[in-house]
VMD Tcl script that draws the C-alpha trace (Angstrom):
set ca {
  {44.77 183.09 89.78}
  {43.73 180.00 87.85}
  {42.47 178.40 91.04}
  {40.20 181.39 91.77}
  {38.84 181.35 88.23}
  {38.14 177.61 88.43}
  {36.44 178.03 91.82}
  {34.33 180.88 90.45}
  {33.30 178.83 87.42}
  {32.37 175.81 89.54}
  {30.35 177.95 91.94}
  {28.48 179.59 89.03}
  {27.65 176.20 87.52}
  {26.46 174.83 90.86}
  {24.36 177.95 91.52}
  {22.72 177.77 88.10}
  {21.95 174.06 88.52}
  {20.43 174.62 91.94}
  {18.39 177.53 90.63}
  {16.99 175.38 87.85}
  {15.76 172.82 90.40}
  {13.50 175.32 92.15}
  {9.82 174.57 91.60}
  {7.85 177.54 90.29}
  {4.98 178.57 92.50}
  {1.75 179.96 91.08}
  {1.25 183.68 91.40}
  {-2.42 183.22 92.23}
  {-3.30 180.89 95.06}
  {-6.27 178.53 94.53}
  {-8.32 180.31 97.17}
  {-7.72 183.69 95.45}
  {-9.01 182.54 92.06}
  {-12.61 182.84 93.16}
  {-12.21 186.59 93.62}
  {-10.50 186.99 90.25}
  {-13.31 185.11 88.47}
  {-15.84 187.62 89.77}
  {-17.87 189.27 86.97}
  {-16.72 192.69 88.17}
  {-13.20 191.76 87.00}
  {-14.40 191.50 83.38}
  {-13.60 194.25 80.88}
  {-17.19 194.42 79.74}
  {-20.44 193.81 81.56}
  {-22.20 192.44 78.46}
  {-20.18 189.46 77.27}
  {-22.85 188.21 74.83}
  {-22.92 191.55 73.02}
  {-19.11 191.57 72.85}
  {-19.06 188.06 71.37}
  {-21.60 189.07 68.72}
  {-19.65 192.23 67.89}
  {-16.42 190.22 67.58}
  {-18.15 187.69 65.31}
  {-19.44 190.47 63.05}
  {-15.98 192.03 62.90}
  {-14.38 188.70 61.99}
  {-16.91 188.09 59.23}
  {-16.68 191.60 57.76}
  {-12.95 192.10 57.99}
  {-11.89 188.56 57.32}
  {-9.70 188.98 60.38}
  {-9.10 186.13 62.73}
  {-6.95 185.75 65.80}
  {-5.30 188.01 68.37}
  {-8.34 187.68 70.63}
  {-6.86 185.14 73.00}
  {-9.16 182.34 71.86}
  {-7.73 179.16 70.43}
  {-9.70 176.89 68.19}
  {-9.50 174.56 65.30}
  {-11.28 173.84 62.08}
  {-11.46 175.64 58.80}
  {-13.00 178.85 60.13}
  {-16.18 178.51 58.06}
  {-19.32 180.00 59.55}
}
mol new
graphics top color blue
foreach p $ca { graphics top sphere $p radius 0.5 }
foreach p [lrange $ca 0 end-1] q [lrange $ca 1 end] { graphics top cylinder $p $q radius 0.2 }
display resetview
């Protein structure tokens, strides 16, 4: 009984170590990225208008963040 438990434990450790060595592969292949960068894949067709609207909202509401954009600085406009 103890031998089976020890064998099971060793096999689980070996399996977890081998699984950690697997290299992650990208979901999107480099040749598929061109299609995903197509303007038709955008949420809005007028990006400049959306940027202006977001800027106005940030200034009026004093809200910043949660838009997926990272930046630095003090946030002064």
